[in-house]
PDB file with one MODEL, atoms N, CA, C and O in Angstrom:
MODEL        1
ATOM      1  N   MET A   1     203.315-117.586 162.997  1.00  0.00           N
ATOM      2  CA  MET A   1     202.068-116.924 163.293  1.00  0.00           C
ATOM      3  C   MET A   1     202.216-115.416 163.313  1.00  0.00           C
ATOM      4  O   MET A   1     201.253-114.692 163.060  1.00  0.00           O
ATOM      5  N   VAL A   2     203.423-114.933 163.613  1.00  0.00           N
ATOM      6  CA  VAL A   2     203.664-113.488 163.647  1.00  0.00           C
ATOM      7  C   VAL A   2     203.390-112.877 162.276  1.00  0.00           C
ATOM      8  O   VAL A   2     202.804-111.799 162.181  1.00  0.00           O
ATOM      9  N   GLN A   3     203.815-113.564 161.211  1.00  0.00           N
ATOM     10  CA  GLN A   3     203.584-113.045 159.867  1.00  0.00           C
ATOM     11  C   GLN A   3     202.080-112.868 159.595  1.00  0.00           C
ATOM     12  O   GLN A   3     201.650-111.839 159.075  1.00  0.00           O
ATOM     13  N   ALA A   4     201.313-113.863 159.946  1.00  0.00           N
ATOM     14  CA  ALA A   4     199.866-113.810 159.717  1.00  0.00           C
ATOM     15  C   ALA A   4     199.241-112.684 160.523  1.00  0.00           C
ATOM     16  O   ALA A   4     198.396-111.950 160.012  1.00  0.00           O
ATOM     17  N   ASP A   5     199.646-112.542 161.767  1.00  0.00           N
ATOM     18  CA  ASP A   5     199.101-111.494 162.627  1.00  0.00           C
ATOM     19  C   ASP A   5     199.483-110.119 162.092  1.00  0.00           C
ATOM     20  O   ASP A   5     198.658-109.206 162.060  1.00  0.00           O
ATOM     21  N   GLY A   6     200.731-109.978 161.676  1.00  0.00           N
ATOM     22  CA  GLY A   6     201.175-108.704 161.120  1.00  0.00           C
ATOM     23  C   GLY A   6     200.456-108.342 159.842  1.00  0.00           C
ATOM     24  O   GLY A   6     200.043-107.195 159.664  1.00  0.00           O
ATOM     25  N   LEU A   7     200.300-109.301 158.950  1.00  0.00           N
ATOM     26  CA  LEU A   7     199.571-109.058 157.699  1.00  0.00           C
ATOM     27  C   LEU A   7     198.105-108.728 157.977  1.00  0.00           C
ATOM     28  O   LEU A   7     197.520-107.869 157.317  1.00  0.00           O
ATOM     29  N   TYR A   8     197.523-109.410 158.950  1.00  0.00           N
ATOM     30  CA  TYR A   8     196.125-109.158 159.290  1.00  0.00           C
ATOM     31  C   TYR A   8     195.950-107.726 159.820  1.00  0.00           C
ATOM     32  O   TYR A   8     194.998-107.040 159.448  1.00  0.00           O
ATOM     33  N   LYS A   9     196.857-107.284 160.678  1.00  0.00           N
ATOM     34  CA  LYS A   9     196.777-105.929 161.224  1.00  0.00           C
ATOM     35  C   LYS A   9     196.914-104.893 160.096  1.00  0.00           C
ATOM     36  O   LYS A   9     196.199-103.891 160.080  1.00  0.00           O
ATOM     37  N   LEU A  10     197.837-105.142 159.158  1.00  0.00           N
ATOM     38  CA  LEU A  10     197.983-104.247 158.027  1.00  0.00           C
ATOM     39  C   LEU A  10     196.717-104.235 157.167  1.00  0.00           C
ATOM     40  O   LEU A  10     196.283-103.179 156.707  1.00  0.00           O
ATOM     41  N   LEU A  11     196.130-105.411 156.956  1.00  0.00           N
ATOM     42  CA  LEU A  11     194.908-105.519 156.164  1.00  0.00           C
ATOM     43  C   LEU A  11     193.775-104.708 156.810  1.00  0.00           C
ATOM     44  O   LEU A  11     193.036-104.009 156.117  1.00  0.00           O
ATOM     45  N   MET A  12     193.647-104.804 158.114  1.00  0.00           N
ATOM     46  CA  MET A  12     192.573-104.098 158.826  1.00  0.00           C
ATOM     47  C   MET A  12     192.764-102.583 158.759  1.00  0.00           C
ATOM     48  O   MET A  12     191.793-101.831 158.852  1.00  0.00           O
ATOM     49  N   LYS A  13     194.011-102.131 158.598  1.00  0.00           N
ATOM     50  CA  LYS A  13     194.291-100.687 158.485  1.00  0.00           C
ATOM     51  C   LYS A  13     194.319-100.229 157.029  1.00  0.00           C
ATOM     52  O   LYS A  13     194.516 -99.047 156.751  1.00  0.00           O
ATOM     53  N   GLY A  14     194.120-101.170 156.098  1.00  0.00           N
ATOM     54  CA  GLY A  14     194.166-100.825 154.682  1.00  0.00           C
ATOM     55  C   GLY A  14     195.559-100.550 154.177  1.00  0.00           C
ATOM     56  O   GLY A  14     195.726 -99.861 153.170  1.00  0.00           O
ATOM     57  N   LYS A  15     196.579-101.079 154.862  1.00  0.00           N
ATOM     58  CA  LYS A  15     197.967-100.818 154.491  1.00  0.00           C
ATOM     59  C   LYS A  15     198.727-102.100 154.149  1.00  0.00           C
ATOM     60  O   LYS A  15     199.956-102.137 154.212  1.00  0.00           O
ATOM     61  N   HIS A  16     197.995-103.139 153.792  1.00  0.00           N
ATOM     62  CA  HIS A  16     198.612-104.415 153.437  1.00  0.00           C
ATOM     63  C   HIS A  16     199.305-104.315 152.067  1.00  0.00           C
ATOM     64  O   HIS A  16     198.962-103.459 151.251  1.00  0.00           O
ATOM     65  N   PRO A  17     200.273-105.193 151.830  1.00  0.00           N
ATOM     66  CA  PRO A  17     200.947-105.163 150.534  1.00  0.00           C
ATOM     67  C   PRO A  17     200.000-105.592 149.412  1.00  0.00           C
ATOM     68  O   PRO A  17     199.113-106.422 149.612  1.00  0.00           O
ATOM     69  N   ALA A  18     200.206-105.013 148.239  1.00  0.00           N
ATOM     70  CA  ALA A  18     199.397-105.389 147.069  1.00  0.00           C
ATOM     71  C   ALA A  18     199.792-106.790 146.596  1.00  0.00           C
ATOM     72  O   ALA A  18     198.998-107.476 145.952  1.00  0.00           O
ATOM     73  N   GLY A  19     200.996-107.205 146.909  1.00  0.00           N
ATOM     74  CA  GLY A  19     201.488-108.527 146.535  1.00  0.00           C
ATOM     75  C   GLY A  19     202.755-108.834 147.305  1.00  0.00           C
ATOM     76  O   GLY A  19     203.373-107.942 147.885  1.00  0.00           O
ATOM     77  N   LEU A  20     203.142-110.101 147.308  1.00  0.00           N
ATOM     78  CA  LEU A  20     204.367-110.524 147.979  1.00  0.00           C
ATOM     79  C   LEU A  20     205.304-111.184 146.990  1.00  0.00           C
ATOM     80  O   LEU A  20     204.886-112.005 146.174  1.00  0.00           O
ATOM     81  N   ILE A  21     206.580-110.820 147.069  1.00  0.00           N
ATOM     82  CA  ILE A  21     207.617-111.431 146.236  1.00  0.00           C
ATOM     83  C   ILE A  21     208.669-111.942 147.215  1.00  0.00           C
ATOM     84  O   ILE A  21     209.324-111.153 147.895  1.00  0.00           O
ATOM     85  N   VAL A  22     208.829-113.251 147.285  1.00  0.00           N
ATOM     86  CA  VAL A  22     209.725-113.820 148.281  1.00  0.00           C
ATOM     87  C   VAL A  22     210.625-114.880 147.649  1.00  0.00           C
ATOM     88  O   VAL A  22     210.281-115.522 146.655  1.00  0.00           O
ATOM     89  N   GLU A  23     211.786-115.030 148.271  1.00  0.00           N
ATOM     90  CA  GLU A  23     212.744-116.044 147.828  1.00  0.00           C
ATOM     91  C   GLU A  23     212.268-117.425 148.292  1.00  0.00           C
ATOM     92  O   GLU A  23     212.263-118.382 147.519  1.00  0.00           O
ATOM     93  N   THR A  24     211.870-117.512 149.559  1.00  0.00           N
ATOM     94  CA  THR A  24     211.402-118.768 150.130  1.00  0.00           C
ATOM     95  C   THR A  24     210.122-118.507 150.915  1.00  0.00           C
ATOM     96  O   THR A  24     210.105-117.666 151.814  1.00  0.00           O
ATOM     97  N   ALA A  25     209.074-119.210 150.587  1.00  0.00           N
ATOM     98  CA  ALA A  25     207.790-119.047 151.275  1.00  0.00           C
ATOM     99  C   ALA A  25     207.581-120.195 152.244  1.00  0.00           C
ATOM    100  O   ALA A  25     207.666-121.365 151.871  1.00  0.00           O
ATOM    101  N   ASP A  26     207.305-119.842 153.504  1.00  0.00           N
ATOM    102  CA  ASP A  26     206.991-120.895 154.465  1.00  0.00           C
ATOM    103  C   ASP A  26     205.465-121.084 154.543  1.00  0.00           C
ATOM    104  O   ASP A  26     204.698-120.281 154.011  1.00  0.00           O
ATOM    105  N   THR A  27     205.057-122.141 155.204  1.00  0.00           N
ATOM    106  CA  THR A  27     203.640-122.498 155.260  1.00  0.00           C
ATOM    107  C   THR A  27     202.770-121.393 155.864  1.00  0.00           C
ATOM    108  O   THR A  27     201.665-121.139 155.385  1.00  0.00           O
ATOM    109  N   VAL A  28     203.263-120.747 156.904  1.00  0.00           N
ATOM    110  CA  VAL A  28     202.477-119.707 157.577  1.00  0.00           C
ATOM    111  C   VAL A  28     202.263-118.513 156.634  1.00  0.00           C
ATOM    112  O   VAL A  28     201.159-117.977 156.540  1.00  0.00           O
ATOM    113  N   LEU A  29     203.319-118.112 155.949  1.00  0.00           N
ATOM    114  CA  LEU A  29     203.185-116.971 155.020  1.00  0.00           C
ATOM    115  C   LEU A  29     202.240-117.299 153.864  1.00  0.00           C
ATOM    116  O   LEU A  29     201.400-116.481 153.490  1.00  0.00           O
ATOM    117  N   VAL A  30     202.382-118.492 153.306  1.00  0.00           N
ATOM    118  CA  VAL A  30     201.487-118.899 152.210  1.00  0.00           C
ATOM    119  C   VAL A  30     200.035-118.932 152.670  1.00  0.00           C
ATOM    120  O   VAL A  30     199.148-118.438 151.974  1.00  0.00           O
ATOM    121  N   THR A  31     199.798-119.504 153.825  1.00  0.00           N
ATOM    122  CA  THR A  31     198.444-119.586 154.368  1.00  0.00           C
ATOM    123  C   THR A  31     197.850-118.198 154.585  1.00  0.00           C
ATOM    124  O   THR A  31     196.694-117.948 154.246  1.00  0.00           O
ATOM    125  N   ALA A  32     198.649-117.300 155.150  1.00  0.00           N
ATOM    126  CA  ALA A  32     198.188-115.935 155.412  1.00  0.00           C
ATOM    127  C   ALA A  32     197.881-115.217 154.100  1.00  0.00           C
ATOM    128  O   ALA A  32     196.863-114.534 153.985  1.00  0.00           O
ATOM    129  N   ALA A  33     198.758-115.373 153.119  1.00  0.00           N
ATOM    130  CA  ALA A  33     198.547-114.714 151.817  1.00  0.00           C
ATOM    131  C   ALA A  33     197.279-115.227 151.139  1.00  0.00           C
ATOM    132  O   ALA A  33     196.514-114.447 150.572  1.00  0.00           O
ATOM    133  N   VAL A  34     197.064-116.511 151.198  1.00  0.00           N
ATOM    134  CA  VAL A  34     195.857-117.102 150.590  1.00  0.00           C
ATOM    135  C   VAL A  34     194.605-116.615 151.320  1.00  0.00           C
ATOM    136  O   VAL A  34     193.635-116.200 150.687  1.00  0.00           O
ATOM    137  N   ALA A  35     194.631-116.668 152.640  1.00  0.00           N
ATOM    138  CA  ALA A  35     193.463-116.267 153.437  1.00  0.00           C
ATOM    139  C   ALA A  35     193.109-114.797 153.231  1.00  0.00           C
ATOM    140  O   ALA A  35     191.939-114.417 153.268  1.00  0.00           O
ATOM    141  N   MET A  36     194.152-113.967 153.011  1.00  0.00           N
ATOM    142  CA  MET A  36     193.909-112.532 152.854  1.00  0.00           C
ATOM    143  C   MET A  36     193.873-112.091 151.397  1.00  0.00           C
ATOM    144  O   MET A  36     193.800-110.904 151.081  1.00  0.00           O
ATOM    145  N   GLU A  37     193.928-113.102 150.513  1.00  0.00           N
ATOM    146  CA  GLU A  37     193.848-112.849 149.065  1.00  0.00           C
ATOM    147  C   GLU A  37     194.943-111.888 148.581  1.00  0.00           C
ATOM    148  O   GLU A  37     194.685-110.991 147.779  1.00  0.00           O
ATOM    149  N   ILE A  38     196.170-112.090 149.082  1.00  0.00           N
ATOM    150  CA  ILE A  38     197.327-111.302 148.653  1.00  0.00           C
ATOM    151  C   ILE A  38     198.115-112.172 147.675  1.00  0.00           C
ATOM    152  O   ILE A  38     198.595-113.240 148.054  1.00  0.00           O
ATOM    153  N   PRO A  39     198.256-111.737 146.432  1.00  0.00           N
ATOM    154  CA  PRO A  39     199.014-112.537 145.458  1.00  0.00           C
ATOM    155  C   PRO A  39     200.476-112.648 145.857  1.00  0.00           C
ATOM    156  O   PRO A  39     201.042-111.722 146.438  1.00  0.00           O
ATOM    157  N   MET A  40     201.089-113.794 145.541  1.00  0.00           N
ATOM    158  CA  MET A  40     202.480-114.016 145.926  1.00  0.00           C
ATOM    159  C   MET A  40     203.204-114.807 144.857  1.00  0.00           C
ATOM    160  O   MET A  40     202.643-115.726 144.259  1.00  0.00           O
ATOM    161  N   VAL A  41     204.457-114.444 144.619  1.00  0.00           N
ATOM    162  CA  VAL A  41     205.362-115.221 143.785  1.00  0.00           C
ATOM    163  C   VAL A  41     206.533-115.593 144.694  1.00  0.00           C
ATOM    164  O   VAL A  41     207.086-114.741 145.390  1.00  0.00           O
ATOM    165  N   HIS A  42     206.904-116.873 144.679  1.00  0.00           N
ATOM    166  CA  HIS A  42     208.040-117.309 145.504  1.00  0.00           C
ATOM    167  C   HIS A  42     209.050-118.036 144.626  1.00  0.00           C
ATOM    168  O   HIS A  42     208.835-118.216 143.427  1.00  0.00           O
ATOM    169  N   LYS A  43     210.148-118.448 145.236  1.00  0.00           N
ATOM    170  CA  LYS A  43     211.288-119.036 144.545  1.00  0.00           C
ATOM    171  C   LYS A  43     211.894-118.039 143.574  1.00  0.00           C
ATOM    172  O   LYS A  43     212.307-118.397 142.471  1.00  0.00           O
ATOM    173  N   VAL A  44     211.942-116.788 143.997  1.00  0.00           N
ATOM    174  CA  VAL A  44     212.498-115.704 143.193  1.00  0.00           C
ATOM    175  C   VAL A  44     214.018-115.734 143.352  1.00  0.00           C
ATOM    176  O   VAL A  44     214.530-115.902 144.458  1.00  0.00           O
ATOM    177  N   ASP A  45     214.723-115.572 142.253  1.00  0.00           N
ATOM    178  CA  ASP A  45     216.170-115.518 142.252  1.00  0.00           C
ATOM    179  C   ASP A  45     216.632-114.424 143.207  1.00  0.00           C
ATOM    180  O   ASP A  45     216.163-113.291 143.094  1.00  0.00           O
ATOM    181  N   PRO A  46     217.536-114.717 144.148  1.00  0.00           N
ATOM    182  CA  PRO A  46     218.001-113.716 145.105  1.00  0.00           C
ATOM    183  C   PRO A  46     218.567-112.453 144.445  1.00  0.00           C
ATOM    184  O   PRO A  46     218.544-111.374 145.037  1.00  0.00           O
ATOM    185  N   GLU A  47     219.067-112.596 143.233  1.00  0.00           N
ATOM    186  CA  GLU A  47     219.619-111.448 142.509  1.00  0.00           C
ATOM    187  C   GLU A  47     218.550-110.395 142.227  1.00  0.00           C
ATOM    188  O   GLU A  47     218.865-109.209 142.124  1.00  0.00           O
ATOM    189  N   PHE A  48     217.311-110.806 142.104  1.00  0.00           N
ATOM    190  CA  PHE A  48     216.215-109.888 141.848  1.00  0.00           C
ATOM    191  C   PHE A  48     216.177-108.783 142.899  1.00  0.00           C
ATOM    192  O   PHE A  48     215.958-107.616 142.577  1.00  0.00           O
ATOM    193  N   PHE A  49     216.390-109.159 144.154  1.00  0.00           N
ATOM    194  CA  PHE A  49     216.274-108.200 145.248  1.00  0.00           C
ATOM    195  C   PHE A  49     217.398-107.170 145.242  1.00  0.00           C
ATOM    196  O   PHE A  49     217.227-106.072 145.773  1.00  0.00           O
ATOM    197  N   SER A  50     218.534-107.499 144.657  1.00  0.00           N
ATOM    198  CA  SER A  50     219.617-106.500 144.567  1.00  0.00           C
ATOM    199  C   SER A  50     219.449-105.620 143.322  1.00  0.00           C
ATOM    200  O   SER A  50     220.018-104.531 143.260  1.00  0.00           O
ATOM    201  N   GLU A  51     218.684-106.075 142.344  1.00  0.00           N
ATOM    202  CA  GLU A  51     218.494-105.310 141.118  1.00  0.00           C
ATOM    203  C   GLU A  51     217.350-104.306 141.211  1.00  0.00           C
ATOM    204  O   GLU A  51     217.395-103.260 140.563  1.00  0.00           O
ATOM    205  N   ILE A  52     216.340-104.605 141.997  1.00  0.00           N
ATOM    206  CA  ILE A  52     215.182-103.722 142.085  1.00  0.00           C
ATOM    207  C   ILE A  52     215.540-102.472 142.900  1.00  0.00           C
ATOM    208  O   ILE A  52     216.295-102.540 143.870  1.00  0.00           O
ATOM    209  N   LYS A  53     214.981-101.334 142.481  1.00  0.00           N
ATOM    210  CA  LYS A  53     215.305-100.081 143.156  1.00  0.00           C
ATOM    211  C   LYS A  53     214.043 -99.445 143.722  1.00  0.00           C
ATOM    212  O   LYS A  53     212.934 -99.681 143.241  1.00  0.00           O
ATOM    213  N   ASP A  54     214.238 -98.641 144.743  1.00  0.00           N
ATOM    214  CA  ASP A  54     213.133 -97.881 145.310  1.00  0.00           C
ATOM    215  C   ASP A  54     212.507 -97.019 144.222  1.00  0.00           C
ATOM    216  O   ASP A  54     213.215 -96.313 143.504  1.00  0.00           O
ATOM    217  N   GLY A  55     211.212 -97.071 144.099  1.00  0.00           N
ATOM    218  CA  GLY A  55     210.524 -96.278 143.078  1.00  0.00           C
ATOM    219  C   GLY A  55     210.206 -97.053 141.807  1.00  0.00           C
ATOM    220  O   GLY A  55     209.453 -96.565 140.964  1.00  0.00           O
ATOM    221  N   ASP A  56     210.774 -98.271 141.651  1.00  0.00           N
ATOM    222  CA  ASP A  56     210.447 -99.085 140.483  1.00  0.00           C
ATOM    223  C   ASP A  56     208.975 -99.498 140.549  1.00  0.00           C
ATOM    224  O   ASP A  56     208.430 -99.749 141.624  1.00  0.00           O
ATOM    225  N   LEU A  57     208.358 -99.560 139.391  1.00  0.00           N
ATOM    226  CA  LEU A  57     206.979-100.030 139.290  1.00  0.00           C
ATOM    227  C   LEU A  57     207.017-101.531 139.042  1.00  0.00           C
ATOM    228  O   LEU A  57     207.587-101.986 138.050  1.00  0.00           O
ATOM    229  N   VAL A  58     206.416-102.293 139.932  1.00  0.00           N
ATOM    230  CA  VAL A  58     206.454-103.755 139.837  1.00  0.00           C
ATOM    231  C   VAL A  58     205.063-104.267 139.536  1.00  0.00           C
ATOM    232  O   VAL A  58     204.101-103.913 140.218  1.00  0.00           O
ATOM    233  N   THR A  59     204.955-105.106 138.512  1.00  0.00           N
ATOM    234  CA  THR A  59     203.708-105.764 138.174  1.00  0.00           C
ATOM    235  C   THR A  59     203.880-107.248 138.472  1.00  0.00           C
ATOM    236  O   THR A  59     204.850-107.870 138.038  1.00  0.00           O
ATOM    237  N   LEU A  60     202.942-107.802 139.206  1.00  0.00           N
ATOM    238  CA  LEU A  60     203.047-109.173 139.672  1.00  0.00           C
ATOM    239  C   LEU A  60     201.914-110.007 139.093  1.00  0.00           C
ATOM    240  O   LEU A  60     200.740-109.685 139.277  1.00  0.00           O
ATOM    241  N   ASP A  61     202.269-111.074 138.397  1.00  0.00           N
ATOM    242  CA  ASP A  61     201.296-112.039 137.885  1.00  0.00           C
ATOM    243  C   ASP A  61     201.516-113.326 138.668  1.00  0.00           C
ATOM    244  O   ASP A  61     202.308-114.178 138.267  1.00  0.00           O
ATOM    245  N   ALA A  62     200.811-113.461 139.789  1.00  0.00           N
ATOM    246  CA  ALA A  62     201.015-114.600 140.672  1.00  0.00           C
ATOM    247  C   ALA A  62     200.562-115.917 140.053  1.00  0.00           C
ATOM    248  O   ALA A  62     201.106-116.970 140.387  1.00  0.00           O
ATOM    249  N   VAL A  63     199.582-115.879 139.161  1.00  0.00           N
ATOM    250  CA  VAL A  63     199.078-117.103 138.528  1.00  0.00           C
ATOM    251  C   VAL A  63     200.178-117.763 137.700  1.00  0.00           C
ATOM    252  O   VAL A  63     200.358-118.979 137.749  1.00  0.00           O
ATOM    253  N   ASN A  64     200.911-116.949 136.941  1.00  0.00           N
ATOM    254  CA  ASN A  64     201.951-117.470 136.065  1.00  0.00           C
ATOM    255  C   ASN A  64     203.349-117.306 136.625  1.00  0.00           C
ATOM    256  O   ASN A  64     204.317-117.716 135.985  1.00  0.00           O
ATOM    257  N   GLY A  65     203.482-116.709 137.819  1.00  0.00           N
ATOM    258  CA  GLY A  65     204.784-116.547 138.435  1.00  0.00           C
ATOM    259  C   GLY A  65     205.678-115.551 137.712  1.00  0.00           C
ATOM    260  O   GLY A  65     206.897-115.717 137.671  1.00  0.00           O
ATOM    261  N   VAL A  66     205.068-114.515 137.141  1.00  0.00           N
ATOM    262  CA  VAL A  66     205.814-113.536 136.350  1.00  0.00           C
ATOM    263  C   VAL A  66     205.882-112.207 137.103  1.00  0.00           C
ATOM    264  O   VAL A  66     204.881-111.715 137.624  1.00  0.00           O
ATOM    265  N   ILE A  67     207.091-111.640 137.147  1.00  0.00           N
ATOM    266  CA  ILE A  67     207.310-110.331 137.759  1.00  0.00           C
ATOM    267  C   ILE A  67     207.885-109.415 136.687  1.00  0.00           C
ATOM    268  O   ILE A  67     208.884-109.741 136.047  1.00  0.00           O
ATOM    269  N   ARG A  68     207.241-108.262 136.499  1.00  0.00           N
ATOM    270  CA  ARG A  68     207.763-107.274 135.547  1.00  0.00           C
ATOM    271  C   ARG A  68     208.159-106.032 136.331  1.00  0.00           C
ATOM    272  O   ARG A  68     207.426-105.579 137.210  1.00  0.00           O
ATOM    273  N   VAL A  69     209.328-105.487 136.003  1.00  0.00           N
ATOM    274  CA  VAL A  69     209.829-104.295 136.676  1.00  0.00           C
ATOM    275  C   VAL A  69     210.071-103.213 135.645  1.00  0.00           C
ATOM    276  O   VAL A  69     210.695-103.449 134.610  1.00  0.00           O
ATOM    277  N   GLY A  70     209.569-102.019 135.940  1.00  0.00           N
ATOM    278  CA  GLY A  70     209.797-100.876 135.083  1.00  0.00           C
ATOM    279  C   GLY A  70     209.940 -99.634 135.935  1.00  0.00           C
ATOM    280  O   GLY A  70     209.413 -99.577 137.046  1.00  0.00           O
ATOM    281  N   ALA A  71     210.641 -98.649 135.430  1.00  0.00           N
ATOM    282  CA  ALA A  71     210.809 -97.402 136.171  1.00  0.00           C
ATOM    283  C   ALA A  71     209.491 -96.641 136.185  1.00  0.00           C
ATOM    284  O   ALA A  71     208.671 -96.791 135.279  1.00  0.00           O
ATOM    285  N   LYS A  72     209.291 -95.829 137.210  1.00  0.00           N
ATOM    286  CA  LYS A  72     208.094 -94.985 137.305  1.00  0.00           C
ATOM    287  C   LYS A  72     208.054 -93.974 136.211  1.00  0.00           C
ATOM    288  O   LYS A  72     207.116 -93.180 136.138  1.00  0.00           O
TER     289      LYS A  72
ENDMDL
END
């Protein structure tokens, strides 16, 4: 429930994430993302998180489960 509450507070302040990229999604996170219309891709290879760098431009296609990464 903490995830949902935290996401809701961010949403109300206009500071919510544009999308979520997670290795493992639990029921609470999925429910919160759906309710708040935040796109999400899960079951992401853990190596992805070590390869992405601060400042990378990430495009998320949650419908097809596609993540594209490019430099700014």
